[in-house]
C-alpha positions as CSV (number, residue, x, y, z in Angstrom):
1,M,8.5,-11.0,-36.3
2,T,5.2,-10.4,-34.5
3,K,3.0,-12.3,-31.5
4,T,-0.2,-13.8,-32.6
5,Q,-2.5,-13.7,-29.6
6,K,-3.8,-16.9,-28.5
7,V,-6.9,-15.8,-26.6
8,K,-10.1,-14.8,-28.9
9,F,-12.2,-11.7,-28.0
10,H,-15.3,-12.1,-29.0
11,R,-17.7,-8.8,-29.7
12,G,-18.5,-7.4,-26.8
13,D,-16.1,-8.4,-24.4
14,R,-14.6,-5.9,-22.1
15,R,-10.1,-5.4,-20.8
16,P,-10.0,-5.9,-17.5
17,N,-8.9,-2.4,-16.2
18,N,-5.3,-3.1,-14.2
19,E,-4.8,0.7,-13.8
20,Q,-4.8,0.5,-9.5
21,P,-4.6,3.6,-7.0
22,S,-0.5,4.6,-6.4
23,L,-0.3,3.7,-3.1
24,S,2.1,6.3,-0.6
25,Y,3.0,6.1,2.7
26,T,3.1,8.4,6.0
27,K,4.2,8.9,9.4
28,K,2.1,10.3,11.8
29,M,2.0,11.0,15.7
30,L,-0.2,9.6,18.2
31,K,-0.4,10.3,21.8
32,R,-1.6,7.4,24.2
33,G,-1.0,7.8,27.7
34,K,2.0,9.0,28.5
35,D,3.5,6.9,25.2
36,I,4.2,8.6,22.5
37,I,3.1,6.7,18.5
38,W,4.5,6.8,15.4
39,Q,1.9,5.5,12.9
40,V,2.5,4.1,9.3
41,I,-0.5,5.7,7.3
42,E,-1.0,3.7,3.9
43,K,-2.5,6.1,1.1
44,P,-5.3,6.2,0.0
45,T,-7.1,3.2,2.0
46,K,-6.2,5.0,5.4
47,S,-5.0,2.1,7.0
48,I,-2.2,1.5,9.5
49,I,0.6,-0.7,8.8
50,G,2.3,-0.1,11.6
51,E,3.6,1.3,15.3
52,Y,6.5,2.1,16.8
53,F,8.0,4.0,19.9
54,F,10.8,5.9,17.9
55,E,10.0,7.6,14.9
56,E,13.6,6.1,13.1
57,D,11.9,3.3,12.5
58,A,8.8,4.3,11.1
59,H,10.7,6.6,8.9
60,K,12.6,3.8,7.4
61,L,8.9,2.1,6.3
62,V,8.1,5.1,5.4
63,K,10.8,5.2,3.0
64,F,10.7,2.2,1.9
65,Q,7.4,1.5,1.4
66,N,8.0,4.6,-0.7
67,K,10.4,3.6,-2.8
68,H,10.0,0.5,-3.8
69,K,5.7,0.3,-3.5
70,V,6.1,-3.7,-2.6
71,W,2.1,-3.6,-2.2
72,E,0.7,-1.5,-5.1
73,P,0.4,-4.9,-7.5
74,N,-2.1,-6.4,-4.9
75,G,-3.7,-2.3,-4.0
76,G,-2.5,-2.3,-0.6
77,V,-1.0,-4.3,2.5
78,P,-4.0,-7.3,3.0
79,K,-5.4,-6.9,5.9
80,F,-4.7,-9.5,7.8
81,L,-1.5,-7.6,7.8
82,W,-2.7,-4.5,9.2
83,T,-1.8,-3.6,13.0
84,R,-5.2,-1.3,13.1
85,V,-8.6,0.1,10.8
């Protein structure tokens, strides 16, 4: 049994684009003064998601986000959750 479509399309209508860019996360070492900071960067938006003093903490976040892609349906992490631009 097939379902019937309940929304009517008219001539010239276009379907919404459901394709979003695939996200990936990387960690990067940054030196501020005498401190070493590990940043988690989201690509392709190039936004900084988090900053950590320990590489292991940054690696955990990178590994989790690359595996589960939590923010991919939204097009990335929202701006109010970014650490830096």
